[in-house]
C-alpha positions in Angstrom: 125.8 -11.7 95.8 127.5 -8.5 95.0 130.9 -10.5 93.8 131.5 -10.1 89.8 131.6 -13.0 87.7 134.2 -14.9 87.0 134.7 -15.2 83.0 134.5 -19.1 81.6 139.0 -18.4 81.0 139.1 -17.3 84.2 136.6 -19.8 85.5 139.1 -22.8 83.7 142.4 -21.2 84.5 141.3 -21.6 88.8 139.4 -24.0 88.7 142.2 -26.6 86.4 144.5 -27.7 88.8 141.4 -29.7 91.3 139.4 -30.8 87.6 142.9 -32.3 87.4 143.9 -33.8 90.2 140.4 -35.5 90.6 141.0 -37.2 87.2 144.7 -38.5 88.1 144.7 -42.0 89.2 145.8 -43.4 92.4 147.9 -46.6 93.0 145.0 -48.4 93.9 142.6 -47.6 91.8 144.6 -50.1 89.4 142.1 -53.5 90.4 143.9 -55.2 87.6 146.2 -58.2 89.6 146.2 -60.7 91.7 144.3 -59.8 95.5 148.4 -60.1 96.5 149.7 -57.0 94.1 146.1 -54.7 95.1 146.9 -55.5 99.3 149.8 -53.9 97.9 149.5 -51.1 96.3 146.5 -50.0 99.0 149.3 -50.4 102.1 152.2 -48.3 99.2 149.0 -45.9 98.7 148.3 -45.8 102.8 152.0 -45.5 103.8 152.3 -42.6 101.1 149.6 -40.9 102.3 150.8 -41.6 105.9 153.8 -40.7 104.9 152.8 -37.0 103.3 150.9 -36.2 106.4 153.1 -36.9 108.8 155.5 -33.8 106.7 153.0 -31.4 106.5 152.3 -31.3 110.4 156.3 -31.7 110.6 157.4 -29.0 108.5 153.4 -26.6 109.0 156.0 -23.5 110.4 157.7 -23.4 108.0 155.1 -23.3 104.7 151.2 -20.7 104.1 149.1 -22.7 106.3 147.1 -22.1 103.6 149.2 -23.8 101.7 149.8 -26.9 104.7 145.3 -26.7 104.8 145.9 -27.5 100.6 148.1 -30.2 101.2 145.8 -31.7 104.0 142.7 -31.6 101.8 145.1 -33.6 98.6 145.5 -36.4 101.8 142.0 -36.5 103.0 141.4 -36.3 98.7 142.8 -39.0 98.5 142.5 -41.1 101.5 138.0 -41.0 100.8 139.2 -41.9 97.3 140.3 -45.2 99.1 138.1 -45.2 101.5 135.0 -45.1 98.4 137.2 -47.3 96.9 137.4 -50.1 99.6 133.1 -50.1 100.4 132.8 -50.4 96.5 134.5 -53.1 96.1 132.8 -54.5 99.4 129.5 -54.4 98.0 130.6 -56.2 94.5 
């Protein structure tokens, strides 16, 4: 616990990209359409997550491990948000 504390502007600079990603609206966040439109949006989102994950795997040797892990974390975040949405919708 002897690490120096970051000053606030430096902390914001380091954490702002993470905060912005959390605020991004994903395709399945919008539930304004018909059932068919919502299902299509979810399917497209899942296909995109799957394709991105395949790309991470395929090009894992071309990028630093830290970048590949960050990209994989992003796909996990998207999938987690999708799962939370499905659970929330089942409760209503």
